[in-house]
TORFILO-333444 format. One record per residue (C-alpha): x, y, z; residue number from 1; residue in one letter. Coordinates in Angstrom, 1 decimal. Layout:
REM residues N
> east north up seq type
> X Y Z NUM A
...
//
This chain:
REM residues 178
> east north up seq type
> 0.0 0.0 0.0 1 R
> 2.9 2.4 0.7 2 C
> 4.2 2.1 -2.8 3 A
> 0.8 2.9 -4.3 4 V
> 0.4 5.9 -2.0 5 D
> 3.9 7.2 -3.1 6 L
> 3.0 6.8 -6.8 7 I
> -0.3 8.5 -6.3 8 K
> 1.4 11.3 -4.4 9 D
> 3.9 11.8 -7.2 10 W
> 1.0 12.0 -9.7 11 I
> -0.8 14.6 -7.6 12 D
> 2.2 16.7 -7.1 13 K
> 3.6 16.6 -10.7 14 N
> 1.2 17.8 -13.3 15 P
> 2.0 17.2 -17.0 16 A
> 5.1 19.2 -18.0 17 G
> 6.4 19.8 -14.5 18 A
> 10.1 20.6 -14.7 19 P
> 12.5 17.7 -14.0 20 D
> 9.7 15.2 -13.2 21 A
> 8.6 15.3 -16.8 22 W
> 12.0 15.2 -18.4 23 D
> 12.2 12.3 -20.8 24 P
> 14.9 10.4 -18.9 25 F
> 13.1 10.1 -15.6 26 P
> 9.8 9.4 -17.4 27 I
> 11.5 6.5 -19.1 28 S
> 12.9 5.1 -15.9 29 L
> 9.6 5.7 -14.1 30 R
> 7.4 4.0 -16.7 31 L
> 9.5 0.8 -16.7 32 V
> 9.5 0.6 -12.9 33 N
> 5.8 1.3 -12.7 34 W
> 5.1 -1.5 -15.2 35 I
> 7.3 -3.9 -13.2 36 K
> 5.5 -2.8 -10.0 37 F
> 2.0 -3.3 -11.5 38 L
> 2.9 -6.7 -12.9 39 C
> 4.2 -7.9 -9.6 40 L
> 1.7 -6.5 -7.2 41 N
> -2.1 -6.6 -6.6 42 D
> -3.1 -3.0 -6.9 43 V
> -6.7 -2.0 -6.2 44 P
> -8.6 -1.2 -9.4 45 E
> -9.4 2.4 -8.5 46 E
> -5.7 3.0 -7.8 47 D
> -4.6 1.1 -10.8 48 R
> -6.8 3.3 -13.1 49 V
> -5.1 6.4 -11.7 50 V
> -1.6 5.0 -12.2 51 I
> -2.3 3.7 -15.7 52 V
> -3.9 7.0 -16.8 53 D
> -0.8 8.8 -15.7 54 S
> 1.4 6.3 -17.5 55 M
> -0.5 6.8 -20.7 56 V
> -0.1 10.6 -20.3 57 C
> 3.6 10.3 -19.6 58 Q
> 4.1 8.0 -22.6 59 T
> 2.4 10.5 -24.9 60 R
> 4.7 13.2 -23.5 61 W
> 7.8 11.0 -23.9 62 L
> 6.9 10.2 -27.5 63 L
> 7.0 13.9 -28.3 64 K
> 10.2 14.6 -26.4 65 H
> 12.6 11.8 -27.3 66 L
> 16.2 12.7 -26.4 67 E
> 17.6 12.8 -29.9 68 Y
> 19.7 15.8 -28.9 69 H
> 21.5 13.7 -26.2 70 L
> 21.4 10.3 -27.9 71 L
> 23.4 7.6 -26.1 72 G
> 22.0 5.9 -23.0 73 N
> 19.2 8.6 -22.7 74 H
> 17.7 7.8 -26.1 75 L
> 18.1 4.1 -25.4 76 F
> 16.1 4.4 -22.1 77 K
> 13.4 6.4 -24.0 78 N
> 13.2 3.6 -26.6 79 G
> 13.1 0.9 -23.9 80 K
> 10.2 2.6 -22.1 81 A
> 8.3 2.8 -25.3 82 L
> 8.8 -0.9 -25.9 83 V
> 7.6 -1.7 -22.4 84 F
> 4.5 0.6 -22.8 85 M
> 3.8 -0.8 -26.2 86 G
> 3.8 -4.4 -24.8 87 L
> 2.0 -3.5 -21.6 88 F
> -1.0 -2.0 -23.3 89 F
> -3.1 -3.0 -26.3 90 K
> -4.5 -1.1 -29.2 91 G
> -3.4 1.2 -32.0 92 L
> -1.6 3.7 -29.8 93 E
> 0.3 0.9 -28.0 94 A
> 1.3 -0.5 -31.3 95 E
> 2.6 3.0 -32.3 96 K
> 4.7 3.1 -29.0 97 W
> 6.0 -0.4 -29.6 98 L
> 7.0 0.4 -33.2 99 K
> 8.8 3.6 -32.3 100 K
> 10.5 1.9 -29.3 101 G
> 11.7 -1.0 -31.4 102 L
> 13.0 1.5 -34.0 103 E
> 14.9 3.5 -31.4 104 V
> 16.3 0.5 -29.5 105 V
> 17.2 -1.4 -32.7 106 G
> 19.2 1.6 -34.0 107 K
> 20.8 2.4 -30.7 108 E
> 21.8 -1.2 -29.7 109 V
> 23.5 -1.5 -33.1 110 D
> 25.4 1.7 -32.6 111 E
> 26.1 1.5 -28.9 112 Q
> 27.2 -2.1 -28.6 113 V
> 30.5 -2.5 -30.5 114 L
> 31.9 -5.5 -32.2 115 F
> 33.8 -6.6 -29.1 116 D
> 30.6 -6.4 -26.9 117 G
> 31.7 -3.2 -25.2 118 G
> 29.5 -0.1 -24.9 119 H
> 30.6 2.7 -27.3 120 F
> 31.1 5.2 -24.4 121 E
> 33.7 2.7 -23.0 122 R
> 32.4 3.3 -19.5 123 S
> 31.9 0.0 -17.5 124 P
> 29.0 1.8 -15.6 125 M
> 27.2 2.8 -18.8 126 Y
> 28.0 -0.7 -20.2 127 H
> 26.3 -2.3 -17.2 128 S
> 23.3 -0.1 -17.4 129 M
> 22.7 -0.8 -21.1 130 V
> 23.3 -4.5 -20.5 131 L
> 20.6 -4.5 -17.8 132 E
> 18.3 -2.6 -20.2 133 D
> 18.8 -5.3 -22.9 134 C
> 18.1 -8.0 -20.4 135 L
> 14.9 -6.3 -19.3 136 D
> 13.9 -6.0 -22.9 137 L
> 14.6 -9.7 -23.5 138 L
> 12.5 -10.6 -20.4 139 N
> 9.5 -8.6 -21.5 140 I
> 9.7 -9.8 -25.1 141 V
> 10.0 -13.4 -23.8 142 D
> 7.0 -12.9 -21.4 143 A
> 4.8 -11.6 -24.2 144 K
> 5.7 -14.4 -26.6 145 K
> 5.0 -12.3 -29.7 146 K
> 6.3 -14.1 -32.8 147 L
> 6.7 -10.8 -34.6 148 A
> 9.4 -9.8 -32.0 149 L
> 11.6 -12.9 -32.5 150 Q
> 14.0 -11.1 -34.7 151 G
> 14.4 -8.3 -32.2 152 F
> 14.9 -10.9 -29.4 153 A
> 17.6 -12.7 -31.5 154 D
> 19.5 -9.4 -31.9 155 I
> 19.3 -8.7 -28.2 156 L
> 20.4 -12.2 -27.3 157 E
> 23.5 -11.9 -29.5 158 E
> 24.3 -8.4 -28.1 159 K
> 23.8 -9.3 -24.5 160 T
> 26.0 -12.4 -24.8 161 G
> 28.8 -10.3 -26.2 162 K
> 28.1 -7.6 -23.6 163 M
> 28.2 -10.1 -20.7 164 A
> 31.5 -11.4 -21.9 165 G
> 33.0 -7.9 -22.2 166 F
> 31.7 -7.0 -18.7 167 L
> 33.3 -10.1 -17.3 168 F
> 36.6 -9.2 -18.8 169 S
> 36.3 -5.7 -17.2 170 M
> 35.6 -7.0 -13.8 171 T
> 38.4 -7.1 -11.2 172 H
> 39.0 -10.2 -9.0 173 P
> 37.0 -8.5 -6.2 174 D
> 34.0 -8.5 -8.5 175 S
> 34.0 -4.7 -8.9 176 Q
> 34.0 -3.1 -12.4 177 I
> 37.0 -1.1 -13.6 178 S
//
Protein backbone atom coordinates (compact mmCIF):
# COMPACT_ATOMS: atom_id res chain seq x y z
CA ARG A 1 0.00 0.00 0.00
CA CYS A 2 2.87 2.38 0.75
CA ALA A 3 4.21 2.15 -2.83
CA VAL A 4 0.77 2.87 -4.29
CA ASP A 5 0.45 5.91 -2.01
CA LEU A 6 3.88 7.15 -3.09
CA ILE A 7 3.00 6.76 -6.77
CA LYS A 8 -0.32 8.55 -6.34
CA ASP A 9 1.40 11.32 -4.37
CA TRP A 10 3.87 11.78 -7.22
CA ILE A 11 0.98 11.96 -9.70
CA ASP A 12 -0.83 14.56 -7.56
CA LYS A 13 2.24 16.74 -7.12
CA ASN A 14 3.65 16.58 -10.66
CA PRO A 15 1.20 17.78 -13.30
CA ALA A 16 2.02 17.24 -16.96
CA GLY A 17 5.07 19.19 -18.02
CA ALA A 18 6.39 19.83 -14.50
CA PRO A 19 10.13 20.59 -14.72
CA ASP A 20 12.52 17.73 -13.96
CA ALA A 21 9.75 15.23 -13.17
CA TRP A 22 8.60 15.30 -16.79
CA ASP A 23 12.00 15.19 -18.41
CA PRO A 24 12.19 12.25 -20.82
CA PHE A 25 14.92 10.36 -18.94
CA PRO A 26 13.11 10.14 -15.57
CA ILE A 27 9.84 9.43 -17.37
CA SER A 28 11.53 6.50 -19.12
CA LEU A 29 12.86 5.08 -15.85
CA ARG A 30 9.56 5.65 -14.06
CA LEU A 31 7.40 3.97 -16.71
CA VAL A 32 9.50 0.80 -16.74
CA ASN A 33 9.52 0.64 -12.94
CA TRP A 34 5.79 1.27 -12.66
CA ILE A 35 5.10 -1.50 -15.18
CA LYS A 36 7.26 -3.90 -13.18
CA PHE A 37 5.45 -2.84 -10.00
CA LEU A 38 1.98 -3.29 -11.52
CA CYS A 39 2.92 -6.70 -12.90
CA LEU A 40 4.22 -7.94 -9.56
CA ASN A 41 1.65 -6.47 -7.17
CA ASP A 42 -2.07 -6.64 -6.61
CA VAL A 43 -3.12 -3.00 -6.90
CA PRO A 44 -6.74 -2.04 -6.16
CA GLU A 45 -8.60 -1.24 -9.37
CA GLU A 46 -9.36 2.39 -8.46
CA ASP A 47 -5.65 3.03 -7.79
CA ARG A 48 -4.58 1.08 -10.85
CA VAL A 49 -6.75 3.28 -13.08
CA VAL A 50 -5.11 6.44 -11.70
CA ILE A 51 -1.62 5.01 -12.21
CA VAL A 52 -2.34 3.68 -15.71
CA ASP A 53 -3.91 6.99 -16.78
CA SER A 54 -0.76 8.80 -15.67
CA MET A 55 1.42 6.28 -17.47
CA VAL A 56 -0.45 6.85 -20.72
CA CYS A 57 -0.11 10.62 -20.34
CA GLN A 58 3.62 10.29 -19.58
CA THR A 59 4.14 8.02 -22.60
CA ARG A 60 2.41 10.47 -24.90
CA TRP A 61 4.69 13.20 -23.52
CA LEU A 62 7.76 11.00 -23.91
CA LEU A 63 6.94 10.21 -27.54
CA LYS A 64 6.97 13.95 -28.30
CA HIS A 65 10.20 14.59 -26.37
CA LEU A 66 12.58 11.76 -27.27
CA GLU A 67 16.16 12.73 -26.45
CA TYR A 68 17.60 12.82 -29.95
CA HIS A 69 19.67 15.82 -28.87
CA LEU A 70 21.49 13.73 -26.23
CA LEU A 71 21.42 10.30 -27.90
CA GLY A 72 23.41 7.57 -26.08
CA ASN A 73 21.96 5.94 -23.02
CA HIS A 74 19.23 8.61 -22.74
CA LEU A 75 17.70 7.77 -26.10
CA PHE A 76 18.13 4.05 -25.40
CA LYS A 77 16.15 4.41 -22.14
CA ASN A 78 13.45 6.36 -24.02
CA GLY A 79 13.16 3.55 -26.56
CA LYS A 80 13.11 0.88 -23.87
CA ALA A 81 10.23 2.65 -22.09
CA LEU A 82 8.25 2.82 -25.34
CA VAL A 83 8.78 -0.90 -25.94
CA PHE A 84 7.59 -1.67 -22.41
CA MET A 85 4.54 0.55 -22.79
CA GLY A 86 3.77 -0.85 -26.22
CA LEU A 87 3.80 -4.38 -24.82
CA PHE A 88 2.00 -3.51 -21.57
CA PHE A 89 -0.99 -1.95 -23.35
CA LYS A 90 -3.11 -3.05 -26.29
CA GLY A 91 -4.51 -1.08 -29.21
CA LEU A 92 -3.36 1.18 -32.01
CA GLU A 93 -1.63 3.69 -29.76
CA ALA A 94 0.28 0.93 -27.97
CA GLU A 95 1.33 -0.49 -31.34
CA LYS A 96 2.64 2.96 -32.30
CA TRP A 97 4.66 3.14 -29.05
CA LEU A 98 6.04 -0.36 -29.62
CA LYS A 99 6.99 0.38 -33.22
CA LYS A 100 8.81 3.59 -32.27
CA GLY A 101 10.50 1.92 -29.29
CA LEU A 102 11.72 -0.98 -31.42
CA GLU A 103 13.02 1.48 -34.02
CA VAL A 104 14.93 3.50 -31.42
CA VAL A 105 16.31 0.51 -29.49
CA GLY A 106 17.21 -1.35 -32.67
CA LYS A 107 19.22 1.57 -34.02
CA GLU A 108 20.80 2.39 -30.67
CA VAL A 109 21.78 -1.15 -29.72
CA ASP A 110 23.46 -1.53 -33.09
CA GLU A 111 25.37 1.73 -32.62
CA GLN A 112 26.09 1.48 -28.91
CA VAL A 113 27.22 -2.14 -28.65
CA LEU A 114 30.52 -2.46 -30.46
CA PHE A 115 31.92 -5.53 -32.25
CA ASP A 116 33.77 -6.62 -29.07
CA GLY A 117 30.62 -6.36 -26.94
CA GLY A 118 31.74 -3.18 -25.22
CA HIS A 119 29.55 -0.11 -24.93
CA PHE A 120 30.60 2.71 -27.25
CA GLU A 121 31.12 5.17 -24.38
CA ARG A 122 33.71 2.74 -22.99
CA SER A 123 32.43 3.26 -19.46
CA PRO A 124 31.87 0.04 -17.49
CA MET A 125 29.04 1.80 -15.62
CA TYR A 126 27.16 2.76 -18.80
CA HIS A 127 27.96 -0.65 -20.21
CA SER A 128 26.35 -2.32 -17.20
CA MET A 129 23.28 -0.09 -17.43
CA VAL A 130 22.72 -0.82 -21.12
CA LEU A 131 23.29 -4.54 -20.52
CA GLU A 132 20.62 -4.47 -17.80
CA ASP A 133 18.28 -2.63 -20.18
CA CYS A 134 18.84 -5.27 -22.87
CA LEU A 135 18.14 -8.05 -20.36
CA ASP A 136 14.94 -6.27 -19.25
CA LEU A 137 13.87 -6.02 -22.89
CA LEU A 138 14.61 -9.70 -23.48
CA ASN A 139 12.54 -10.62 -20.42
CA ILE A 140 9.48 -8.62 -21.45
CA VAL A 141 9.67 -9.79 -25.08
CA ASP A 142 9.95 -13.39 -23.84
CA ALA A 143 7.03 -12.91 -21.44
CA LYS A 144 4.78 -11.55 -24.21
CA LYS A 145 5.68 -14.39 -26.61
CA LYS A 146 4.99 -12.34 -29.74
CA LEU A 147 6.31 -14.13 -32.78
CA ALA A 148 6.73 -10.81 -34.56
CA LEU A 149 9.38 -9.83 -31.99
CA GLN A 150 11.57 -12.90 -32.48
CA GLY A 151 14.05 -11.09 -34.74
CA PHE A 152 14.40 -8.32 -32.17
CA ALA A 153 14.91 -10.91 -29.43
CA ASP A 154 17.57 -12.68 -31.51
CA ILE A 155 19.53 -9.44 -31.92
CA LEU A 156 19.26 -8.70 -28.20
CA GLU A 157 20.41 -12.20 -27.30
CA GLU A 158 23.47 -11.85 -29.50
CA LYS A 159 24.30 -8.41 -28.13
CA THR A 160 23.75 -9.34 -24.47
CA GLY A 161 25.97 -12.40 -24.84
CA LYS A 162 28.80 -10.25 -26.17
CA MET A 163 28.13 -7.57 -23.55
CA ALA A 164 28.20 -10.07 -20.69
CA GLY A 165 31.53 -11.43 -21.90
CA PHE A 166 32.96 -7.93 -22.18
CA LEU A 167 31.73 -7.00 -18.71
CA PHE A 168 33.29 -10.14 -17.27
CA SER A 169 36.62 -9.16 -18.82
CA MET A 170 36.34 -5.69 -17.24
CA THR A 171 35.62 -7.03 -13.76
CA HIS A 172 38.37 -7.10 -11.15
CA PRO A 173 39.04 -10.17 -8.97
CA ASP A 174 37.03 -8.48 -6.18
CA SER A 175 33.97 -8.53 -8.51
CA GLN A 176 34.00 -4.74 -8.95
CA ILE A 177 33.99 -3.09 -12.36
CA SER A 178 36.97 -1.07 -13.58
